C-alpha positions as CSV (number, residue, x, y, z in Angstrom):
1,M,24.9,-3.0,4.2
2,T,22.9,-1.7,1.5
3,S,19.9,1.3,2.3
4,S,17.2,-1.2,0.8
5,M,18.2,-3.7,3.3
6,K,18.0,-1.4,6.1
7,D,14.2,-0.3,4.9
8,Q,13.5,-3.9,4.9
9,G,13.3,-4.4,8.5
10,S,11.6,-1.4,9.4
11,G,8.2,-2.8,7.8
12,G,7.8,0.2,5.5
13,P,5.6,2.8,6.0
14,K,2.7,2.8,8.0
15,S,-0.9,3.2,6.5
16,Q,-2.7,5.8,7.5
17,T,-6.2,4.4,6.4
18,E,-8.1,1.9,8.7
19,P,-9.5,-1.1,7.3
20,R,-12.7,-0.3,6.1
21,P,-15.6,-2.5,7.5
22,S,-17.5,-4.1,5.3
23,K,-21.1,-5.8,6.1
24,N,-19.8,-9.3,4.0
25,L,-16.9,-9.8,6.1
26,P,-17.0,-11.8,9.4
27,G,-16.1,-9.7,12.7
28,W,-13.1,-11.7,13.4
29,T,-11.2,-10.5,10.3
30,A,-10.4,-7.0,11.9
31,G,-8.2,-9.0,14.9
32,L,-6.6,-11.0,11.6
33,R,-5.8,-7.9,10.0
34,Q,-4.5,-6.4,13.5
35,L,-2.4,-9.5,13.5
36,Y,-0.8,-9.2,10.0
37,D,0.0,-5.5,10.8
38,E,1.8,-6.3,13.7
39,V,3.6,-9.2,12.1
40,V,4.8,-6.8,8.8
41,E,5.9,-4.2,11.3
42,E,8.5,-6.5,13.1
43,D,12.2,-6.1,12.3
44,L,14.2,-9.0,10.6
45,P,16.3,-11.0,12.8
46,D,19.9,-10.4,12.6
47,S,20.8,-13.7,11.5
48,F,18.1,-13.2,8.3
49,R,19.9,-9.9,8.2
50,D,23.6,-11.4,7.9
51,L,22.3,-14.0,5.3
52,L,20.9,-11.5,3.0
53,S,24.1,-9.3,3.1
54,K,26.3,-12.5,2.3
55,L,24.1,-13.3,-0.7
56,D,24.6,-9.6,-1.4
57,D,28.3,-9.7,-1.2
58,K,28.1,-12.9,-3.5
59,D,26.8,-11.3,-6.5
60,S,28.9,-8.0,-6.3
């Protein structure tokens, strides 16, 4: 497995900045941002990781 594949499942570096509240945004946007951030941080399923590995092997 390549190092880039290992990095893909980690969700990348966590942002140190909090979303800035805006008077123009409705209140539910903070909850949506939190849900999005949680999904982005999830690891890749093993089956998807295996598929990426097989595709990489075919390219080599």
